[in-house]
N, C-alpha and C positions, 0 to 999 in steps of 0.2 A: 754372651752367649745367645741370648734372646735375639739380638740383632742378626747374628750369624745364622741361627735357626730360620729367621724370616726369609733372609736372602738365600740360603740354600733351597728352602722349599719353593720359594718363587722364582728367582732369577737362575738358581742352579739348575732346577728342574727344567726349565725352558731351553737354557742355553747348553746344558750337557745331556741331560736325559732325552730331551725333545728329539735332537738330531740322531741319536743312537737309535731311538725306537722309529723315526721316520724311515731308516734304512730296512725296516722289518723286523722280525722277531731275531734278535742276537743269538737265541739258542733254538733252532728250528725243530730239534727233537723233543722240546719241552713247550707244549702250547700255553702254559700260564706264564712263561718267561716274562712277557711285556708288563703284565700286572703285578708279578712279583716284583719286578724291579722298581715299578712306581711305588708298590707299598714298602719296600726296604728304604728306598730314597726319603719317603716323607716319614717313615719310622725314626730314622736317623735324627730327622729335624725335631721329632717330638721328644726323642730321648735326650736332644740339646736343652729343650724347655724344661723336661723334668730335672735334668741336672742342675739347671740354673735355681728352680724353685727350691730344691733341697739344699743347695748351698746357701740361699738366703733366708729359709725358713727359721724363725726364732727356734733357740735352744737346740738346733741341730748337732748332734754330737760331733766335736771337732775331729774325731777320727774318721767319720763318715765322710766330712768334708774333705779330709785329707785323700782318702781313698777315691774319691771322685777326681780330685786334683790328679793323682797318681795316674788313674785311669786314662785321663784326657791327654796327659803328657804320653803316656804309651801309644796311645792312638795317633798321636802326631808323630811319633818315631816311627810306628809302622807305615806311616803315610809316607814318610820321607824314604824309607827302604824300598817300599813297594812301588812308589812313583817316580823314584829318582829325583825328588824335587820338582817333578812336572805339574803335580797337583797343589795348588796353594792352600789346601785345607789343614796342612799341618801347622800353619801360622795361628789362626785362631784357636785351634785345638789346644795348642802348646801354651797359648796365651791364656785361655781360659784355665787350664790346668794349674798353671803357675799361680794365677791369682787365687784359685781355691786353696792351693796349698799355703799361700802367704796368709790368706784369711783363717785358715785351720790353725795356724801357728802363732797367731796374734793373741 
């Protein structure tokens, strides 16, 4: 998840977010849209790091680790449904979720 967060925040931001914003404001009626998109993009990367930290933190309750795993699996499924498999993010989301679930049940 840490590797995915770094790739998301660096490579993903430049290869996906950059071209979107280079065409101008994607929501002209909302002046803050470009800044908001950047904020949300990097917030997701920060949330990935937070999830990873909570999962590996000593003495984290297994139910919390399980909840995080289920959350990432659900995000992966939502990504599949909304992008119709076009966005590859469902793969690391699902892997991270599955690993957290496995860790929580060991």
